[in-house]
MIDREN-587806 format. One record per atom (N, C-alpha, C): y, z, x; atom name; residue number from 0. Coordinates in steps of 0.1 Angstrom, whole numbers, plus 2048, in hexadecimal, padded with zeros to 3 digits. Each point is the difference from the previous one (the first is absolute). Example, Ala and Ser with C-alpha at 12.3 -4.5 7.8 and 13.67 -1.06 7.14 Angstrom:
2
- 7C7; 84E; 884; N; 0
- 80C; 800; 7F7; CA; 0
- 80C; 800; 809; C; 0
- 80B; 7F9; 7FC; N; 1
- 80B; 800; 809; CA; 1
- 80B; 808; 7F8; C; 1
//
This chain:
197
- 46A; 8DA; C42; N; 0
- 80D; 809; 7FB; CA; 0
- 7F6; 80D; 808; C; 0
- 7F4; 803; 7FC; N; 1
- 7F2; 808; 805; CA; 1
- 7FF; 805; 80E; C; 1
- 7FB; 7F1; 807; N; 2
- 806; 7FD; 80C; CA; 2
- 809; 805; 80A; C; 2
- 80E; 7FC; 7F8; N; 3
- 80F; 804; 805; CA; 3
- 801; 80D; 805; C; 3
- 7FE; 808; 7F3; N; 4
- 803; 811; 800; CA; 4
- 7F0; 805; 80E; C; 4
- 7F5; 7FB; 7FD; N; 5
- 7F9; 809; 809; CA; 5
- 804; 7FF; 811; C; 5
- 806; 7F4; 806; N; 6
- 807; 7FB; 80B; CA; 6
- 805; 809; 7FF; C; 6
- 80C; 804; 7F9; N; 7
- 808; 80A; 7FF; CA; 7
- 800; 80E; 804; C; 7
- 7F7; 800; 7F5; N; 8
- 7F8; 80E; 802; CA; 8
- 7FC; 800; 80D; C; 8
- 7F7; 7F6; 806; N; 9
- 7F8; 807; 810; CA; 9
- 80A; 7FB; 80B; C; 9
- 80D; 7FF; 7FB; N; 10
- 80C; 7FF; 80B; CA; 10
- 801; 80D; 805; C; 10
- 808; 806; 7F0; N; 11
- 808; 80A; 7FD; CA; 11
- 7F2; 80D; 808; C; 11
- 7F5; 7FC; 7FA; N; 12
- 7F6; 80A; 80A; CA; 12
- 801; 7FE; 811; C; 12
- 7FF; 7F9; 804; N; 13
- 7FE; 7FB; 80C; CA; 13
- 810; 807; 809; C; 13
- 809; 7FA; 7FC; N; 14
- 80D; 80B; 802; CA; 14
- 7FE; 80F; 7FD; C; 14
- 802; 808; 7F5; N; 15
- 7F9; 80C; 7FC; CA; 15
- 7F5; 804; 811; C; 15
- 7F7; 7F8; 800; N; 16
- 7F5; 808; 805; CA; 16
- 804; 7FF; 811; C; 16
- 806; 7F5; 805; N; 17
- 807; 7FD; 808; CA; 17
- 80B; 80F; 809; C; 17
- 805; 802; 7F6; N; 18
- 810; 80B; 7FF; CA; 18
- 7FA; 80C; 800; C; 18
- 7F0; 804; 802; N; 19
- 7FD; 810; 7FE; CA; 19
- 7FB; 801; 813; C; 19
- 805; 80B; 7FF; N; 20
- 7F6; 806; 810; CA; 20
- 7F8; 80F; 7FE; C; 20
- 7F7; 7FA; 805; N; 21
- 7F3; 80D; 7FB; CA; 21
- 804; 80B; 80F; C; 21
- 800; 80D; 7FA; N; 22
- 7FE; 808; 80F; CA; 22
- 7F4; 807; 7FE; C; 22
- 7F7; 7FE; 80B; N; 23
- 7F5; 809; 803; CA; 23
- 7FF; 80D; 801; C; 23
- 80D; 802; 806; N; 24
- 801; 811; 804; CA; 24
- 7FD; 80B; 7F2; C; 24
- 7F7; 80B; 809; N; 25
- 802; 809; 7F0; CA; 25
- 80C; 805; 7FD; C; 25
- 802; 806; 7F3; N; 26
- 811; 807; 800; CA; 26
- 7FF; 80C; 809; C; 26
- 80A; 808; 800; N; 27
- 805; 808; 80F; CA; 27
- 7F7; 809; 7F9; C; 27
- 7FB; 807; 7F5; N; 28
- 7F8; 80B; 7FB; CA; 28
- 7F4; 7FD; 800; C; 28
- 7FA; 7F3; 7FD; N; 29
- 7F4; 7FE; 7FB; CA; 29
- 7F7; 805; 80B; C; 29
- 7F5; 809; 7F5; N; 30
- 7F5; 800; 804; CA; 30
- 7F4; 7FD; 80B; C; 30
- 7FC; 7FA; 807; N; 31
- 7F6; 7F8; 808; CA; 31
- 7F1; 804; 800; C; 31
- 7F9; 7FE; 7F8; N; 32
- 7EF; 806; 802; CA; 32
- 7FC; 7FC; 80F; C; 32
- 7F8; 807; 806; N; 33
- 7F9; 7FB; 80C; CA; 33
- 7F8; 7F8; 7FC; C; 33
- 7FD; 7FB; 7F5; N; 34
- 7F8; 7F6; 801; CA; 34
- 80C; 7F0; 7FB; C; 34
- 80B; 805; 801; N; 35
- 805; 7F1; 806; CA; 35
- 803; 7FC; 809; C; 35
- 801; 7F5; 7FF; N; 36
- 7FF; 7F7; 813; CA; 36
- 810; 802; 804; C; 36
- 802; 806; 808; N; 37
- 811; 802; 803; CA; 37
- 7FF; 7F4; 810; C; 37
- 7F9; 7F7; 7FF; N; 38
- 804; 7F4; 80C; CA; 38
- 7FD; 7F3; 7F9; C; 38
- 801; 800; 7EE; N; 39
- 800; 7F7; 7F9; CA; 39
- 810; 7F8; 802; C; 39
- 804; 7F6; 807; N; 40
- 80D; 7FA; 801; CA; 40
- 802; 7F2; 7FC; C; 40
- 807; 7F9; 7FC; N; 41
- 801; 7F1; 806; CA; 41
- 7F9; 7FA; 809; C; 41
- 805; 805; 80D; N; 42
- 7F7; 7FD; 80A; CA; 42
- 7EE; 804; 802; C; 42
- 7FC; 806; 7F9; N; 43
- 7F6; 801; 7FB; CA; 43
- 7F7; 7F8; 7F7; C; 43
- 804; 7F8; 7FC; N; 44
- 800; 7F5; 7F8; CA; 44
- 7F8; 7F5; 809; C; 44
- 809; 7FE; 80D; N; 45
- 7FB; 7F5; 80A; CA; 45
- 7F2; 7FC; 7FF; C; 45
- 7F9; 810; 804; N; 46
- 7F2; 7FE; 800; CA; 46
- 7FB; 7F8; 7F7; C; 46
- 801; 802; 7F4; N; 47
- 7FA; 7F7; 7F8; CA; 47
- 801; 7F3; 803; C; 47
- 80C; 7F7; 804; N; 48
- 800; 7F1; 800; CA; 48
- 7F8; 7FC; 80B; C; 48
- 800; 7F6; 802; N; 49
- 7F8; 7FA; 80D; CA; 49
- 80E; 7FA; 808; C; 49
- 7F9; 805; 810; N; 50
- 80A; 7FD; 803; CA; 50
- 7FF; 7F2; 807; C; 50
- 80E; 7F8; 803; N; 51
- 7FC; 7F0; 803; CA; 51
- 807; 802; 810; C; 51
- 7F9; 7F5; 806; N; 52
- 802; 7FF; 80B; CA; 52
- 804; 7EF; 804; C; 52
- 80D; 7FD; 809; N; 53
- 7FC; 7F3; 800; CA; 53
- 80B; 7FC; 80C; C; 53
- 801; 7F5; 806; N; 54
- 803; 7FC; 80F; CA; 54
- 812; 7FA; 7F9; C; 54
- 809; 807; 808; N; 55
- 80E; 7FB; 802; CA; 55
- 808; 800; 808; C; 55
- 80A; 7F8; 801; N; 56
- 80A; 7FB; 80A; CA; 56
- 7FE; 812; 80A; C; 56
- 807; 803; 7F6; N; 57
- 807; 811; 80A; CA; 57
- 7F5; 804; 803; C; 57
- 7F3; 800; 7FE; N; 58
- 7F4; 806; 808; CA; 58
- 7FD; 7FA; 80B; C; 58
- 7FF; 7F2; 804; N; 59
- 801; 7F5; 80A; CA; 59
- 80B; 805; 80C; C; 59
- 80D; 7FF; 7F9; N; 60
- 80A; 802; 80A; CA; 60
- 7FB; 80F; 802; C; 60
- 7FD; 805; 7FD; N; 61
- 7F9; 810; 809; CA; 61
- 7FA; 804; 808; C; 61
- 7F9; 7F1; 801; N; 62
- 7F2; 803; 80B; CA; 62
- 806; 802; 80F; C; 62
- 7FA; 801; 807; N; 63
- 7FF; 7FE; 80E; CA; 63
- 800; 7EF; 808; C; 63
- 803; 800; 808; N; 64
- 7FA; 7F1; 802; CA; 64
- 7EE; 801; 802; C; 64
- 7FD; 80C; 806; N; 65
- 7F0; 802; 804; CA; 65
- 7F7; 7FA; 7EE; C; 65
- 80A; 80E; 7F8; N; 66
- 7FA; 800; 7EF; CA; 66
- 7FE; 7F1; 7FE; C; 66
- 80F; 7F7; 7FD; N; 67
- 800; 7F7; 7FD; CA; 67
- 7F7; 7F2; 803; C; 67
- 7FF; 801; 80D; N; 68
- 7F7; 7FA; 809; CA; 68
- 7F0; 7FC; 7F9; C; 68
- 7FD; 80D; 7FF; N; 69
- 7F2; 803; 7FD; CA; 69
- 800; 7FC; 7EE; C; 69
- 80A; 808; 7FC; N; 70
- 7FD; 7FC; 7F1; CA; 70
- 803; 7F3; 7FB; C; 70
- 80F; 7FC; 806; N; 71
- 802; 7F0; 7F6; CA; 71
- 800; 7F8; 808; C; 71
- 7FB; 7FE; 80D; N; 72
- 7F6; 7F5; 807; CA; 72
- 7F4; 803; 807; C; 72
- 7F5; 80A; 7F6; N; 73
- 7F2; 7FF; 807; CA; 73
- 7FD; 805; 80B; C; 73
- 807; 802; 809; N; 74
- 7FB; 803; 80E; CA; 74
- 7FC; 811; 7FF; C; 74
- 7F9; 802; 811; N; 75
- 7FA; 80C; 7FF; CA; 75
- 804; 80A; 80D; C; 75
- 803; 80B; 7FA; N; 76
- 802; 80A; 80C; CA; 76
- 7F9; 7FE; 80A; C; 76
- 804; 804; 80A; N; 77
- 7FC; 803; 80F; CA; 77
- 7F5; 812; 7FC; C; 77
- 7F1; 7F8; 802; N; 78
- 7F5; 80C; 7FE; CA; 78
- 805; 80D; 807; C; 78
- 7FD; 809; 7FE; N; 79
- 806; 80B; 809; CA; 79
- 80B; 807; 7FB; C; 79
- 810; 7F9; 7FA; N; 80
- 80D; 803; 7FC; CA; 80
- 802; 806; 7F7; C; 80
- 7F9; 7FF; 7F2; N; 81
- 803; 802; 7F6; CA; 81
- 805; 80E; 800; C; 81
- 809; 801; 7F4; N; 82
- 806; 80F; 801; CA; 82
- 7F4; 809; 7F6; C; 82
- 7F8; 7FA; 7F9; N; 83
- 7F4; 805; 7F8; CA; 83
- 7F5; 802; 806; C; 83
- 7FE; 7FA; 80E; N; 84
- 7F4; 803; 800; CA; 84
- 7F5; 809; 804; C; 84
- 80B; 808; 806; N; 85
- 7FA; 811; 7FE; CA; 85
- 804; 80B; 7FB; C; 85
- 808; 7F9; 7F0; N; 86
- 802; 80B; 7F9; CA; 86
- 7F0; 807; 7FC; C; 86
- 800; 80F; 7FF; N; 87
- 7F8; 806; 7F9; CA; 87
- 807; 808; 7EF; C; 87
- 809; 7FC; 803; N; 88
- 808; 80E; 7F3; CA; 88
- 7F9; 7F7; 7F1; C; 88
- 800; 80A; 7F9; N; 89
- 7FC; 7FA; 7F3; CA; 89
- 810; 7F8; 7F8; C; 89
- 7F9; 7F4; 7F9; N; 90
- 809; 7F8; 7F7; CA; 90
- 7FB; 7F8; 7FC; C; 90
- 80C; 7FA; 7FD; N; 91
- 7FA; 7EE; 7FD; CA; 91
- 808; 7F7; 805; C; 91
- 7FD; 7F2; 804; N; 92
- 806; 7FA; 806; CA; 92
- 806; 7F1; 7F5; C; 92
- 80F; 800; 7FF; N; 93
- 801; 7F7; 7F9; CA; 93
- 804; 7F5; 805; C; 93
- 802; 7F0; 7F9; N; 94
- 807; 7F5; 805; CA; 94
- 812; 801; 807; C; 94
- 801; 7FE; 808; N; 95
- 80A; 801; 803; CA; 95
- 80F; 800; 7FC; C; 95
- 7FB; 7F2; 7F7; N; 96
- 80A; 7F6; 7FB; CA; 96
- 804; 803; 7F1; C; 96
- 7F0; 801; 7F9; N; 97
- 803; 805; 7EE; CA; 97
- 7FB; 80D; 800; C; 97
- 7FB; 807; 806; N; 98
- 7FC; 80F; 7FC; CA; 98
- 7F4; 802; 7FD; C; 98
- 7F8; 7F5; 7FA; N; 99
- 7F2; 7FF; 7F6; CA; 99
- 7F7; 808; 811; C; 99
- 7FA; 809; 7F6; N; 100
- 7F6; 809; 808; CA; 100
- 7F2; 7F5; 801; C; 100
- 7FD; 805; 80E; N; 101
- 7F4; 7F5; 809; CA; 101
- 7F5; 806; 807; C; 101
- 806; 80B; 807; N; 102
- 7F1; 80A; 803; CA; 102
- 806; 811; 7FF; C; 102
- 7F1; 807; 801; N; 103
- 804; 80B; 7FE; CA; 103
- 7FB; 806; 80F; C; 103
- 807; 80D; 806; N; 104
- 7F6; 808; 80A; CA; 104
- 7F4; 7FF; 801; C; 104
- 7F9; 809; 7F5; N; 105
- 7F6; 800; 7FE; CA; 105
- 7F6; 7F6; 804; C; 105
- 805; 7F3; 7FE; N; 106
- 7F4; 7F1; 803; CA; 106
- 805; 7F8; 810; C; 106
- 808; 809; 809; N; 107
- 7FE; 7FD; 80E; CA; 107
- 7FA; 807; 807; C; 107
- 7FB; 7F5; 809; N; 108
- 7FE; 805; 80E; CA; 108
- 7FE; 7FB; 808; C; 108
- 7FB; 805; 80F; N; 109
- 800; 7F8; 80C; CA; 109
- 7F7; 7F6; 801; C; 109
- 806; 7F4; 808; N; 110
- 7F7; 7F4; 7FE; CA; 110
- 7FB; 7FF; 809; C; 110
- 80D; 802; 80A; N; 111
- 803; 7FB; 810; CA; 111
- 803; 7F2; 801; C; 111
- 805; 7FC; 7F6; N; 112
- 80C; 7F0; 803; CA; 112
- 808; 804; 804; C; 112
- 806; 808; 7FC; N; 113
- 815; 802; 809; CA; 113
- 806; 7F9; 7F4; C; 113
- 7FA; 803; 7F1; N; 114
- 809; 7FE; 7F4; CA; 114
- 7FB; 80B; 7F5; C; 114
- 807; 804; 7F5; N; 115
- 7FE; 80C; 7F8; CA; 115
- 7F2; 7FA; 7F9; C; 115
- 7F6; 806; 800; N; 116
- 7F6; 7FA; 7F6; CA; 116
- 7FC; 80A; 7F2; C; 116
- 7F8; 7FC; 7F5; N; 117
- 803; 803; 7F6; CA; 117
- 7F7; 7FB; 7F8; C; 117
- 7F9; 806; 7FC; N; 118
- 7F3; 7FF; 7FD; CA; 118
- 7FD; 7F8; 7EE; C; 118
- 80D; 801; 7FB; N; 119
- 805; 7FA; 7F1; CA; 119
- 80C; 800; 7FE; C; 119
- 806; 7FA; 7F7; N; 120
- 80C; 802; 7F9; CA; 120
- 800; 80C; 7F7; C; 120
- 80E; 807; 7FB; N; 121
- 801; 806; 7F7; CA; 121
- 7FD; 7FA; 7F2; C; 121
- 802; 7F3; 7FC; N; 122
- 802; 7F9; 7F5; CA; 122
- 7FC; 7F1; 803; C; 122
- 7F7; 7F9; 7FD; N; 123
- 7F7; 7F3; 807; CA; 123
- 811; 7F7; 7F9; C; 123
- 7FE; 805; 7F3; N; 124
- 80D; 7F6; 7FF; CA; 124
- 80E; 800; 806; C; 124
- 802; 80A; 80A; N; 125
- 810; 7FD; 801; CA; 125
- 7F9; 7F5; 811; C; 125
- 7F2; 7FD; 802; N; 126
- 7FF; 7F7; 80B; CA; 126
- 7FC; 7F2; 7FB; C; 126
- 803; 7F7; 808; N; 127
- 7FE; 7F3; 800; CA; 127
- 7F8; 7FD; 80C; C; 127
- 7F2; 7F9; 802; N; 128
- 7FA; 7FD; 80C; CA; 128
- 7FA; 7F2; 7FD; C; 128
- 806; 7F8; 810; N; 129
- 804; 7F1; 7FE; CA; 129
- 7F9; 7FB; 80D; C; 129
- 7FB; 7F6; 800; N; 130
- 7F8; 7F8; 80A; CA; 130
- 80B; 7FB; 80E; C; 130
- 7FC; 808; 808; N; 131
- 808; 7FD; 80A; CA; 131
- 7F4; 7F5; 80A; C; 131
- 80C; 7F6; 808; N; 132
- 7F5; 7F7; 807; CA; 132
- 808; 7FF; 80A; C; 132
- 80D; 806; 806; N; 133
- 809; 801; 80D; CA; 133
- 7F9; 804; 80C; C; 133
- 804; 7FA; 80B; N; 134
- 7FD; 804; 80A; CA; 134
- 7F0; 802; 801; C; 134
- 7FB; 7F4; 7FA; N; 135
- 7F0; 7F9; 804; CA; 135
- 7F8; 808; 7FA; C; 135
- 802; 80D; 7F6; N; 136
- 7F7; 803; 7FF; CA; 136
- 7FF; 800; 7EE; C; 136
- 7F6; 809; 7F9; N; 137
- 802; 7FF; 7F3; CA; 137
- 801; 810; 7FF; C; 137
- 80A; 807; 7F8; N; 138
- 805; 80C; 7F9; CA; 138
- 801; 7FF; 7F5; C; 138
- 7FD; 811; 7FA; N; 139
- 807; 800; 7F5; CA; 139
- 80F; 805; 800; C; 139
- 80A; 7FD; 803; N; 140
- 80C; 805; 7FE; CA; 140
- 803; 80C; 7F3; C; 140
- 804; 80A; 800; N; 141
- 803; 809; 7F7; CA; 141
- 815; 7FE; 7FE; C; 141
- 806; 7FC; 7F4; N; 142
- 80C; 803; 7F8; CA; 142
- 802; 80A; 7F7; C; 142
- 80B; 805; 7FF; N; 143
- 806; 80A; 7F5; CA; 143
- 800; 7F6; 7F5; C; 143
- 7FF; 801; 7F6; N; 144
- 7FE; 7FA; 7EF; CA; 144
- 810; 7FF; 802; C; 144
- 80B; 80A; 7FB; N; 145
- 80C; 7FD; 7FB; CA; 145
- 809; 7FF; 80E; C; 145
- 800; 808; 80B; N; 146
- 809; 7F9; 80B; CA; 146
- 7FB; 7F5; 806; C; 146
- 7F7; 7F8; 7FE; N; 147
- 7F9; 7F9; 803; CA; 147
- 7FF; 801; 815; C; 147
- 7FE; 806; 800; N; 148
- 800; 806; 812; CA; 148
- 7F3; 7FF; 80B; C; 148
- 807; 7FA; 809; N; 149
- 7F1; 7FD; 808; CA; 149
- 7FD; 80F; 802; C; 149
- 7F4; 806; 800; N; 150
- 7FB; 80F; 802; CA; 150
- 7FA; 803; 80C; C; 150
- 7F2; 7F4; 801; N; 151
- 7F6; 801; 80C; CA; 151
- 7F7; 7F6; 7F8; C; 151
- 7F5; 802; 804; N; 152
- 7F0; 7FC; 7FE; CA; 152
- 7F6; 80B; 7FC; C; 152
- 7F6; 7FC; 7F7; N; 153
- 7F4; 803; 7FE; CA; 153
- 7F4; 7FB; 809; C; 153
- 7FB; 808; 802; N; 154
- 7F2; 800; 808; CA; 154
- 7F2; 808; 7FA; C; 154
- 7F5; 7F8; 801; N; 155
- 7F2; 808; 7FC; CA; 155
- 7FA; 807; 807; C; 155
- 808; 809; 80B; N; 156
- 7F8; 808; 80B; CA; 156
- 807; 810; 800; C; 156
- 807; 803; 7F3; N; 157
- 800; 80C; 7FA; CA; 157
- 7F4; 805; 7FE; C; 157
- 800; 813; 805; N; 158
- 7FD; 80D; 7FB; CA; 158
- 7F6; 7FB; 7F6; C; 158
- 7EF; 7FB; 805; N; 159
- 7F7; 7FE; 7F0; CA; 159
- 7FD; 808; 7F4; C; 159
- 805; 80B; 807; N; 160
- 802; 80E; 7F4; CA; 160
- 808; 7FF; 7FA; C; 160
- 80C; 7F9; 802; N; 161
- 80A; 7FD; 7F8; CA; 161
- 808; 7F4; 7F9; C; 161
- 7F3; 7F7; 801; N; 162
- 802; 7F4; 7FA; CA; 162
- 800; 7F4; 808; C; 162
- 800; 806; 80F; N; 163
- 800; 7F3; 80E; CA; 163
- 809; 7F6; 7FE; C; 163
- 80A; 806; 7FA; N; 164
- 812; 7F4; 802; CA; 164
- 807; 807; 80B; C; 164
- 804; 7FA; 807; N; 165
- 80E; 801; 80B; CA; 165
- 80C; 7FD; 7FC; C; 165
- 808; 80A; 7F8; N; 166
- 80E; 7F7; 802; CA; 166
- 806; 7FC; 805; C; 166
- 804; 7FA; 808; N; 167
- 80A; 802; 811; CA; 167
- 80F; 7FA; 7FB; C; 167
- 805; 80C; 804; N; 168
- 80B; 800; 7FA; CA; 168
- 80C; 803; 809; C; 168
- 80B; 7F7; 7FB; N; 169
- 80F; 801; 80B; CA; 169
- 807; 810; 7FA; C; 169
- 803; 804; 80C; N; 170
- 80C; 80F; 7FC; CA; 170
- 80D; 7FA; 7FE; C; 170
- 800; 7F4; 803; N; 171
- 80D; 7FD; 7FA; CA; 171
- 801; 7F8; 7F3; C; 171
- 7F9; 7FE; 7FC; N; 172
- 800; 7FE; 7F0; CA; 172
- 7FE; 80B; 7F7; C; 172
- 803; 80B; 806; N; 173
- 801; 80F; 7F7; CA; 173
- 807; 809; 802; C; 173
- 7FE; 807; 7F2; N; 174
- 805; 80F; 806; CA; 174
- 7FF; 80A; 7F8; C; 174
- 7FB; 80B; 807; N; 175
- 7F5; 809; 7FF; CA; 175
- 80A; 80C; 7FB; C; 175
- 7FD; 806; 7F3; N; 176
- 7FF; 80A; 7FA; CA; 176
- 7FA; 80C; 7FE; C; 176
- 807; 80B; 809; N; 177
- 7F6; 80F; 800; CA; 177
- 7FC; 801; 7F3; C; 177
- 7FB; 806; 7FB; N; 178
- 7F5; 809; 7F8; CA; 178
- 808; 808; 7F8; C; 178
- 808; 806; 80B; N; 179
- 80C; 809; 7F7; CA; 179
- 810; 7FC; 7F9; C; 179
- 7FE; 7F3; 804; N; 180
- 80E; 7F6; 7FA; CA; 180
- 7F7; 7F6; 7F5; C; 180
- 7F4; 800; 7FF; N; 181
- 7FD; 7F6; 7F7; CA; 181
- 807; 803; 7F2; C; 181
- 7FE; 80D; 7F9; N; 182
- 808; 800; 7F2; CA; 182
- 80F; 7FD; 7FD; C; 182
- 803; 807; 80B; N; 183
- 810; 7FC; 801; CA; 183
- 803; 7F0; 7FC; C; 183
- 7F9; 7F8; 80D; N; 184
- 802; 7F4; 7FF; CA; 184
- 7F9; 7F2; 7F6; C; 184
- 7F9; 80B; 7F8; N; 185
- 7FB; 7F4; 7F4; CA; 185
- 7EF; 802; 802; C; 185
- 7FB; 801; 80B; N; 186
- 7F4; 7FD; 801; CA; 186
- 7F4; 809; 7FD; C; 186
- 802; 809; 7F9; N; 187
- 7FA; 810; 7FA; CA; 187
- 7F3; 7FC; 7F7; C; 187
- 800; 7F0; 7FC; N; 188
- 7F3; 805; 7F9; CA; 188
- 7F7; 7FA; 80A; C; 188
- 802; 7FE; 80E; N; 189
- 7F6; 7FC; 80B; CA; 189
- 800; 80C; 808; C; 189
- 800; 80E; 7FB; N; 190
- 7F8; 80A; 80F; CA; 190
- 7F6; 805; 7FC; C; 190
- 7FD; 7FE; 7F4; N; 191
- 7EC; 7FF; 800; CA; 191
- 7F9; 7F6; 80D; C; 191
- 806; 7F8; 804; N; 192
- 7FE; 7F7; 80A; CA; 192
- 803; 808; 80E; C; 192
- 806; 809; 801; N; 193
- 803; 803; 80C; CA; 193
- 7F9; 80E; 803; C; 193
- 7FA; 7FF; 80C; N; 194
- 7F9; 80F; 803; CA; 194
- 7FF; 800; 812; C; 194
- 800; 80C; 7FA; N; 195
- 802; 808; 817; CA; 195
- 7F0; 7F5; 802; C; 195
- 801; 7FA; 80B; N; 196
- 7F2; 800; 80A; CA; 196
- 7F7; 80C; 805; C; 196
//
């Protein structure tokens, strides 16, 4: 008996709560203290939750033939042809498929190899390193975790004073987000990794 009353009470409470609407704007004549944050909106709450990254059919469908060939079939763009090879603007590079943040402009350097090169990823957790024995060589392939995109390879011949690694990455696997746009695109938490060179 008590169980039935409890269930009915919970059901009524759920219906009542769902019917409520909350207006977060202050009343017209409300006085706002100078200490009151004026930028606190429901959109502001998004920064408090972890952004999710995933591979989708829609993202794959939007790839150019070159981007598809590189990211989905493990190919390599021709050296010296990548869109980001000579990009010196401040910002971050994200996976073209999933959007997960991969590399910061602060970690980019000129290696002379013909592909964009970085000393380290933004977050190692977003990078998979796999043994690659194709083309009669032993190399370490670099793939994104969530997008599972082929990015390139990592080699132990990078600048020694910056860790000694060279992440040799295909531009076709990346999308560049300028520092000025990072906050608006949901990458504000990585602004501290982007510095002027």
